[in-house]
C-alpha positions as CSV (number, residue, x, y, z in Angstrom):
1,M,-92.1,48.1,-36.1
2,S,-94.6,45.2,-36.1
3,V,-94.2,41.6,-35.2
4,S,-93.3,39.4,-38.1
5,L,-94.3,35.9,-38.9
6,R,-90.7,34.9,-39.0
7,Q,-90.2,36.0,-35.4
8,L,-93.3,34.1,-34.4
9,E,-92.0,31.0,-36.2
10,Y,-88.7,31.3,-34.5
11,F,-90.3,31.7,-31.1
12,V,-92.6,28.6,-31.6
13,T,-89.7,26.6,-32.9
14,V,-87.5,27.4,-29.9
15,V,-90.3,26.3,-27.6
16,D,-91.0,23.1,-29.5
17,E,-87.3,22.1,-29.7
18,G,-86.5,23.1,-26.2
19,S,-83.3,25.0,-27.0
20,F,-81.9,27.7,-29.2
21,T,-79.2,25.3,-30.5
22,T,-81.6,22.7,-31.9
23,A,-84.1,25.3,-33.1
24,A,-81.4,27.2,-35.0
25,A,-80.3,23.9,-36.7
26,K,-83.9,23.1,-37.6
27,L,-84.5,26.6,-39.0
28,H,-81.2,26.7,-40.8
29,V,-80.1,29.9,-39.2
30,S,-77.2,30.9,-37.0
31,Q,-77.8,30.8,-33.2
32,P,-76.8,34.5,-32.8
33,G,-79.3,35.4,-35.5
34,L,-82.1,33.4,-33.9
35,S,-81.3,35.0,-30.5
36,H,-81.4,38.4,-32.1
37,Q,-84.9,37.8,-33.6
38,I,-86.3,36.5,-30.3
39,Q,-84.9,39.5,-28.4
40,A,-86.4,41.8,-30.9
41,L,-89.8,40.1,-30.5
42,E,-89.5,40.4,-26.7
43,R,-88.8,44.1,-26.9
44,M,-91.9,44.6,-29.1
45,L,-94.1,42.6,-26.8
46,G,-92.8,44.4,-23.7
47,G,-90.9,41.7,-21.8
48,P,-89.1,38.3,-21.8
49,L,-91.0,35.4,-23.3
50,L,-88.3,32.7,-22.6
51,E,-86.2,32.0,-19.5
52,R,-82.8,30.8,-20.6
53,L,-81.7,27.8,-18.6
54,P,-78.4,25.9,-18.5
55,R,-80.0,23.1,-20.5
56,G,-82.8,24.6,-22.5
57,V,-85.5,27.2,-22.1
58,R,-88.7,27.7,-20.1
59,L,-91.6,29.9,-20.9
60,T,-92.2,33.0,-18.8
61,P,-95.9,33.9,-17.9
62,A,-95.8,36.3,-20.8
63,G,-94.5,33.6,-23.1
64,R,-97.2,31.1,-22.0
65,T,-99.8,33.8,-22.9
66,A,-98.2,34.6,-26.3
67,L,-97.6,31.0,-27.4
68,P,-101.1,30.0,-28.4
69,H,-101.5,33.3,-30.3
70,A,-98.3,32.8,-32.1
71,R,-99.3,29.3,-33.1
72,A,-102.7,30.6,-34.3
73,S,-101.1,33.4,-36.3
74,L,-98.8,30.9,-38.1
75,A,-101.6,28.5,-38.8
76,H,-103.8,31.4,-40.1
77,A,-101.1,32.6,-42.4
78,E,-100.6,29.0,-43.7
79,R,-104.3,28.7,-44.4
80,A,-104.4,32.1,-46.1
81,A,-101.6,31.1,-48.5
82,S,-103.3,27.8,-49.2
83,A,-106.7,29.4,-49.8
84,A,-105.1,32.0,-52.2
85,Q,-103.5,29.2,-54.2
86,R,-106.8,27.3,-54.4
87,A,-108.7,30.5,-55.4
88,S,-106.1,31.1,-58.1
89,G,-106.7,27.6,-59.6
90,V,-103.5,26.1,-58.3
91,D,-104.2,22.5,-57.5
92,A,-101.9,22.4,-54.5
93,G,-101.7,23.6,-51.0
94,E,-103.7,22.3,-48.0
95,L,-107.4,22.1,-47.2
96,H,-108.4,22.3,-43.5
97,V,-111.6,20.4,-42.8
98,G,-113.3,20.8,-39.5
99,T,-115.6,18.0,-38.4
100,L,-116.6,15.8,-35.5
101,Y,-114.8,12.6,-34.6
102,S,-117.7,10.4,-35.5
103,I,-118.1,12.0,-38.9
104,S,-114.4,11.6,-39.6
105,V,-114.8,7.9,-39.1
106,G,-118.0,7.3,-41.0
107,V,-118.8,10.0,-43.5
108,L,-115.5,11.5,-44.7
109,P,-113.2,8.6,-45.8
110,A,-114.9,7.6,-49.0
111,A,-115.7,11.1,-50.1
112,L,-112.1,12.2,-49.4
113,R,-110.8,9.3,-51.4
114,A,-112.9,10.2,-54.4
115,W,-112.1,13.9,-54.2
116,R,-108.3,13.3,-54.0
117,R,-108.4,11.4,-57.3
118,T,-109.0,14.8,-58.9
119,Y,-106.8,16.8,-56.5
120,P,-103.9,14.5,-55.4
121,D,-101.6,17.4,-54.7
122,V,-103.9,19.1,-52.2
123,Q,-103.2,17.9,-48.6
124,V,-106.1,17.6,-46.2
125,R,-105.8,18.4,-42.5
126,L,-108.7,17.3,-40.3
127,V,-109.5,19.5,-37.4
128,E,-111.7,17.2,-35.2
129,F,-114.0,17.9,-32.3
130,R,-116.2,16.1,-29.9
131,H,-119.0,18.7,-29.8
132,T,-120.9,20.6,-32.4
133,N,-120.4,23.9,-30.5
134,D,-116.6,23.5,-30.6
135,L,-116.7,22.9,-34.4
136,I,-118.8,26.0,-35.0
137,A,-116.5,28.1,-32.7
138,A,-113.5,26.8,-34.6
139,M,-115.0,27.8,-38.0
140,D,-115.9,31.2,-36.6
141,A,-112.3,31.6,-35.5
142,G,-110.9,30.6,-38.9
143,R,-109.3,27.3,-37.8
144,A,-110.7,25.4,-40.8
145,D,-111.7,26.2,-44.4
146,V,-114.8,24.1,-44.5
147,A,-116.8,22.2,-41.9
148,V,-118.8,18.9,-42.1
149,G,-121.2,18.5,-39.2
150,P,-124.7,19.0,-37.8
151,T,-126.4,22.0,-39.5
152,P,-125.4,25.1,-37.5
153,P,-128.2,27.4,-36.4
154,D,-128.1,30.9,-37.8
155,W,-124.8,30.4,-39.7
156,D,-124.0,33.5,-41.8
157,G,-121.9,31.8,-44.5
158,P,-122.9,29.3,-47.2
159,V,-124.5,26.1,-45.9
160,R,-125.3,23.0,-48.0
161,E,-127.4,20.3,-46.3
162,I,-126.3,16.8,-47.2
163,G,-129.0,14.8,-45.4
164,A,-130.1,13.2,-42.1
165,E,-127.7,11.0,-40.3
166,Q,-129.5,8.0,-38.8
167,F,-128.5,6.6,-35.5
168,V,-128.6,2.9,-34.6
169,L,-128.6,0.7,-31.5
170,A,-125.7,-1.7,-31.3
171,A,-125.2,-4.7,-29.0
172,A,-123.5,-8.1,-28.7
173,P,-124.4,-10.8,-31.3
174,E,-126.3,-12.7,-28.6
175,A,-128.1,-9.7,-27.2
176,A,-131.9,-10.2,-26.8
177,L,-133.3,-6.8,-27.7
178,P,-137.0,-6.1,-27.6
179,G,-139.0,-5.2,-30.6
180,T,-138.7,-6.5,-34.1
181,A,-135.8,-7.8,-36.3
182,T,-135.1,-4.2,-37.4
183,S,-136.2,-1.9,-34.6
184,A,-136.2,-1.7,-30.8
185,P,-138.4,0.6,-28.6
186,L,-136.1,2.8,-26.6
187,A,-138.5,2.8,-23.6
188,E,-138.1,-1.0,-23.3
189,L,-134.3,-0.6,-22.9
190,A,-134.5,1.2,-19.6
191,D,-133.2,-1.8,-17.6
192,H,-130.3,-2.4,-19.9
193,D,-126.7,-1.4,-19.3
194,W,-125.3,1.2,-21.7
195,V,-122.0,1.9,-23.4
196,H,-122.1,5.7,-23.0
197,F,-119.9,8.6,-24.1
198,T,-117.7,10.8,-22.1
199,Q,-118.8,14.3,-21.4
200,P,-118.6,16.9,-22.9
201,S,-119.6,15.0,-26.1
202,G,-122.3,15.6,-28.7
203,L,-122.9,11.8,-28.8
204,A,-123.4,11.7,-25.0
205,E,-126.0,14.5,-25.3
206,I,-127.8,12.7,-28.2
207,L,-128.0,9.4,-26.2
208,D,-129.1,11.1,-23.0
209,S,-131.8,13.2,-24.9
210,A,-133.1,10.1,-26.7
211,C,-133.4,8.1,-23.5
212,A,-135.0,11.1,-21.6
213,R,-137.7,11.3,-24.3
214,A,-138.3,7.6,-23.8
215,G,-138.7,8.2,-20.0
216,F,-135.5,7.0,-18.4
217,T,-131.9,7.8,-17.7
218,P,-129.4,5.4,-19.3
219,R,-127.4,3.3,-16.8
220,A,-123.8,3.6,-18.0
221,A,-121.6,0.5,-17.6
222,V,-118.7,2.2,-19.3
223,R,-118.0,5.5,-21.1
224,T,-115.7,6.2,-24.0
225,E,-114.9,9.2,-26.2
226,Q,-115.1,7.5,-29.6
227,A,-117.9,5.9,-31.5
228,P,-115.7,3.0,-32.8
229,S,-114.7,2.2,-29.3
230,A,-118.3,2.3,-28.2
231,L,-119.2,-0.1,-31.0
232,N,-116.5,-2.5,-30.0
233,L,-117.5,-2.3,-26.3
234,A,-121.1,-3.0,-27.1
235,R,-120.1,-5.9,-29.4
236,S,-118.2,-7.4,-26.5
237,G,-121.3,-7.5,-24.4
238,L,-120.8,-4.5,-22.1
239,G,-124.2,-3.0,-23.0
240,V,-126.2,-1.3,-25.6
241,T,-125.0,1.8,-27.4
242,L,-126.5,4.5,-29.7
243,L,-124.3,5.8,-32.4
244,P,-124.3,7.1,-36.0
245,G,-125.0,4.3,-38.4
246,N,-122.2,5.5,-40.7
247,C,-119.7,4.5,-38.0
248,V,-120.7,0.8,-38.3
249,P,-118.5,-1.1,-40.7
250,A,-119.9,-3.6,-43.2
251,A,-118.1,-6.4,-41.3
252,F,-119.8,-5.7,-38.0
253,D,-121.3,-9.0,-36.7
254,G,-123.2,-7.8,-33.6
255,T,-126.8,-6.9,-33.2
256,L,-128.1,-3.7,-34.8
257,R,-131.5,-2.1,-34.5
258,H,-133.2,1.2,-35.5
259,P,-134.2,3.0,-32.3
260,D,-138.0,3.5,-31.9
261,P,-138.7,6.5,-32.1
262,P,-135.9,7.2,-34.7
263,V,-132.9,9.3,-33.7
264,Q,-131.2,11.4,-36.4
265,R,-129.3,14.7,-37.0
266,M,-129.2,16.8,-40.1
267,L,-125.7,17.2,-41.5
268,S,-124.3,20.0,-43.6
269,V,-121.2,21.3,-45.3
270,Y,-120.6,24.9,-44.5
271,T,-118.0,27.7,-45.1
272,R,-117.4,31.3,-44.0
273,V,-117.3,32.6,-47.5
274,R,-118.2,31.4,-51.0
275,P,-115.9,28.3,-51.5
276,D,-113.1,28.4,-54.1
277,P,-113.3,25.8,-56.9
278,I,-111.3,23.2,-55.1
279,T,-113.3,23.5,-51.9
280,A,-116.5,23.5,-53.9
281,A,-115.4,20.2,-55.4
282,F,-114.9,18.8,-51.9
283,V,-118.4,19.8,-51.0
284,D,-119.7,18.1,-54.1
285,A,-117.8,15.0,-53.3
286,I,-119.3,14.8,-49.8
287,C,-122.9,15.3,-51.1
288,H,-122.4,12.8,-53.9
289,H,-121.1,10.2,-51.6
290,W,-123.9,10.7,-49.2
291,M,-126.6,10.4,-51.9
292,A,-124.9,7.2,-53.3
293,T,-125.1,5.3,-50.0
294,P,-128.5,6.0,-48.6
295,G,-129.1,2.3,-47.7
296,H,-125.9,1.8,-45.7
297,V,-127.6,1.4,-42.3
298,S,-130.5,-0.7,-43.5
299,A,-128.2,-3.1,-45.3
300,L,-126.3,-3.8,-42.0
301,L,-129.4,-4.6,-39.9
302,K,-129.7,-8.3,-39.1
303,P,-132.0,-10.2,-36.9
304,G,-130.8,-11.0,-33.4
305,P,-131.4,-14.3,-31.6
């Protein structure tokens, strides 16, 4: 006898709800029937997964080990059903999009809005990461249907490059940055305070690498995980930051400069297998949006004091 998805669902629900009583009500099954399925699962896995307490349940060591695998199995089954629907031409289901936090802020919103005009019944779930390596690993593990991020090295599946993402320097409106009205030499920013990013973060690595090439280590005044937070902190006068230009809103009234030398990363959309028609339409929407807004960063640049 093999483990069933129903048993895994019951196990996860009991854990999430904290008791058999509330889990049974949520699942619309009897409590004895729920207990029977959990006991059958425990027999197949070789031992107890849950410790029954007077007021709830607690995971056993075996249960803690099994829980993430149970969640992953349920998520994989859900994605498989959704992918089968999309491949069959059913305009419904769910599309799991893997990406980086900075890209979900800057690149995806307009493209998703345009794509959903054609597929309003397909729900989108973003699976977001701070580092490119985590995104690639998630795609390898099947946690997303399609990824939008830096071009992965040696990817076995389909890859479609969408263009180079330009990075900008941002600071307070009154910041006196060196250089011209549109660019600032990175080497001349060695004595400035920086709004940096928390490790491990792809944006932190990009900032450190750019400054290292310019001959210095950035002096971090504050660190944050998110590009929008870095932009706000730089705008408030806490230091200079380096972030993707697509994260800068049109209403930003601080100082912006192109770094000299330029900093950029090539972005792609990639999948494990040939995309179904609905996923392919999403890829087209991303590429179309990118090509339609090539001047976004340059349009935002404004002279400082």
